[in-house]
C-alpha positions in Angstrom: 4.0 -21.8 34.2 5.8 -18.6 34.7 4.2 -15.5 35.5 5.7 -14.5 31.9 4.7 -17.2 30.5 1.1 -16.5 31.7 1.0 -12.9 30.4 2.1 -14.2 26.8 -0.5 -16.5 27.3 -3.0 -14.3 28.2 -2.3 -11.3 25.6 -2.6 -14.6 22.9 -5.6 -15.0 24.2 -6.8 -11.5 24.0 -5.9 -10.8 20.3 -8.0 -13.7 19.3 -11.2 -12.5 22.2 -14.4 -11.8 20.3 -14.7 -8.4 21.2 -12.7 -5.6 19.1 -12.1 -3.9 22.2 -10.0 -6.7 23.9 -8.3 -7.2 20.4 -7.0 -3.3 20.4 -6.2 -2.8 24.0 -4.0 -6.1 23.6 -1.9 -5.1 20.2 -1.4 -2.2 22.3 0.0 -3.6 25.1 2.2 -6.0 23.2 3.4 -2.4 20.9 3.5 -0.5 24.1 6.1 -3.6 25.5 7.5 -4.9 22.5 8.6 -8.4 22.6 9.7 -11.3 20.1 7.6 -14.3 21.3 5.2 -12.1 19.7 6.1 -11.4 16.5 4.6 -14.1 14.9 1.0 -13.9 16.4 0.7 -10.5 15.6 1.8 -10.7 11.7 -0.7 -13.8 11.6 -3.6 -11.7 13.4 -3.2 -8.8 10.9 -3.7 -11.8 8.4 -7.5 -12.4 9.8 -8.5 -9.9 11.4 -11.5 -7.9 10.1 -11.6 -4.3 12.4 -9.7 -2.3 10.8 -8.8 0.2 13.5 -7.4 -3.2 15.7 -5.5 -3.7 12.1 -4.0 -0.2 12.4 -3.1 -1.0 16.0 -1.0 -4.4 14.7 0.9 -2.5 12.4 1.9 -0.7 14.5 2.5 -2.9 17.5 4.9 -4.8 14.5 6.9 -1.4 13.7 7.9 -1.8 17.5 9.8 -4.3 16.6 13.2 -4.6 15.1 13.0 -4.8 11.5 15.5 -8.0 11.2 12.9 -10.2 13.1 9.9 -8.6 11.2 10.9 -7.9 7.8 11.3 -11.8 6.9 8.0 -12.4 8.8 6.1 -9.8 6.3 8.2 -10.6 3.4 6.9 -14.7 3.5 3.3 -13.0 3.5 3.3 -11.7 0.4 3.7 -15.5 -1.2 -0.3 -15.8 0.7 -3.3 -17.1 -1.2 -5.5 -14.6 1.1 -5.1 -11.5 0.1 -5.7 -9.7 3.3 -2.3 -11.3 4.3 -0.7 -10.1 1.3 -2.2 -6.3 1.2 -1.6 -5.8 5.7 1.7 -7.0 5.1 2.6 -4.6 2.1 1.0 -2.3 4.7 3.4 -3.3 7.3 6.5 -3.3 4.9 5.8 0.7 4.1 5.1 1.7 7.3 8.8 -0.4 8.7 10.5 1.7 6.0 13.3 -1.3 5.4 14.6 -1.2 1.7 15.8 -4.9 2.3 12.1 -5.5 1.1 12.4 -3.9 -1.9 12.9 -7.1 -3.9 10.1 -8.9 -2.9 7.7 -5.9 -4.4 6.9 -7.5 -7.5 5.1 -6.9 -10.8 2.9 -9.4 -9.7 1.6 -7.2 -6.7 1.6 -4.1 -8.3 -0.6 -5.7 -10.5 -2.5 -7.9 -7.8 -5.7 -8.5 -9.4 -7.2 -7.3 -5.8 -7.5 -3.6 -5.4 -6.7 -3.7 -1.5 -3.1 -5.8 -2.4 -2.1 -3.4 -5.4 -3.1 -0.3 -3.7 -0.7 -0.8 -0.8 1.7 -2.4 -3.4 1.7 0.8 -4.8 1.8 2.4 -1.5 4.8 0.1 -0.4 6.7 0.3 -3.6 7.0 4.3 -3.5 8.2 3.8 0.5 11.0 1.2 -0.5 11.9 1.5 -4.5 15.5 2.4 -3.7 17.7 5.3 -5.8 17.3 5.0 -9.8 14.9 2.7 -10.0 12.3 4.4 -9.9 11.7 4.8 -13.5 11.7 0.7 -13.3 8.9 1.2 -11.3 6.9 4.0 -12.8 6.3 2.0 -15.9 4.8 -0.8 -14.4 2.9 1.3 -12.4 1.7 3.5 -15.8 0.8 -0.2 -17.0 -2.3 0.3 -14.0 -4.0 3.5 -15.6 -7.9 3.3 -15.5 -7.9 0.7 -13.6 -10.7 0.2 -10.5 -12.6 3.5 -9.1 -11.9 6.7 -8.3 -10.4 5.4 -5.0 -8.1 3.3 -6.8 -7.4 5.3 -9.7 -6.7 8.1 -6.8 -3.9 5.6 -4.9 -2.0 4.9 -8.2 -2.1 8.8 -8.9 -0.5 9.4 -5.6 2.3 7.1 -6.0 2.6 8.0 -9.5 3.3 11.2 -8.8 5.5 10.9 -5.7 8.0 10.0 -7.9 8.6 12.8 -8.5 9.6 13.9 -12.7 10.3 10.6 -14.3 7.0 9.8 -14.7 6.7 12.5 -17.0 7.7 10.7 -20.4 5.7 7.9 -19.5 2.3 9.8 -18.7 2.9 12.2 -22.1 2.5 8.3 -23.8 -0.6 7.4 -21.9 -2.2 10.6 -22.5 -2.3 9.9 -25.9 -3.1 6.0 -25.6 -6.7 4.3 -27.4 -8.7 3.9 -24.5 -10.6 6.8 -23.0 -10.3 5.6 -19.2 -6.1 5.4 -19.5 -6.1 8.4 -21.3 -8.3 10.1 -18.5 -6.6 8.9 -16.0 -3.1 9.8 -17.1 -4.5 13.3 -17.4 -5.8 13.9 -14.5 -2.8 12.2 -12.9 -0.6 15.0 -14.7 -3.0 17.8 -13.6 -2.4 16.6 -9.8 1.2 16.4 -10.0 1.0 20.0 -11.2 -1.1 21.5 -9.1 -1.8 18.7 -6.0 -3.8 21.4 -4.3 -6.3 21.2 -7.1 -6.9 18.0 -5.4 -8.2 14.5 -7.6 -11.8 15.1 -7.8 -11.1 18.5 -9.6 -8.4 16.5 -12.1 -10.3 13.9 -12.8 -13.5 15.9 -13.9 -11.3 18.0 -15.9 -9.7 15.2 -17.8 -12.9 13.7 -18.6 -13.8 17.1 -20.3 -10.5 17.3 -22.1 -11.0 13.7 -23.4 -14.7 13.8 -24.3 -13.5 16.6 -26.7 -10.9 14.1 -28.4 -7.7 15.9 -26.5 -4.6 14.1 -25.2 -4.4 17.1 -22.4 -0.6 17.8 -23.3 -0.1 21.7 -23.4 0.0 23.0 -27.0 
C-alpha cells in the first residue's frame, strides 16, 4: 500500500473515530486538502454524525470539493429514509449554492413531516430558486404557515421575507385565514418584512394581540 493510500485509509478511519475531536480534525484535514475520493465518505458521515460542530465541518469540507462531484451525491441523499441524511444534504446544497440542484427541492421536502428537514429545505430553496420561480415557491411555503414552535416559524418567516415582494398577496390572504395560528404567523411575517430590525419575538407577540382582538393585521 502506498503512503497516499495509507493516509486515505487513516482519514477514513478518523472520520469514524469515537472521539468527536478526532472526527472534527479529520473533517478539517479533508477540507483543507480536497480529494475526490472523500466525497462519498463525507456525505455518508454527514447522514449519521451526532455532533453539530463536526457536521458543520463536514459540510464545509464538501463545499471545498467541485460541485459536479458533490451535488449529484447530495441530491441522491434527498431520497433517503433518514431525516438527518435529508436535512444535512439540503443544508450542504444551500452552502454550495449550485442551482443545478433546484429541481430536487420538491414540494415533498418543503412540506416534510420532520421540522429540521423542512427548515433546511426552506433555506435551500430560497438560495437555489431561479429567477421567476419565486411566486410558486412562496405559495408552497405559505402552506406551512402556523406550523411548529417558535424556531420553526421564524425559519419559515425568514425564508418568505427573503423572497421579497412576491409574498405580499400571499400573506394578505393568509392574514384572513380561519386558523388563528396561520393568521398570527402571517401577521408576524408581514410585520417582520416591514421592520426586520424589530425582531421576530416582537412581531409574533404583536400578531397574537391582533388575533386576540379579532383583527387581520391589514392596514385599514
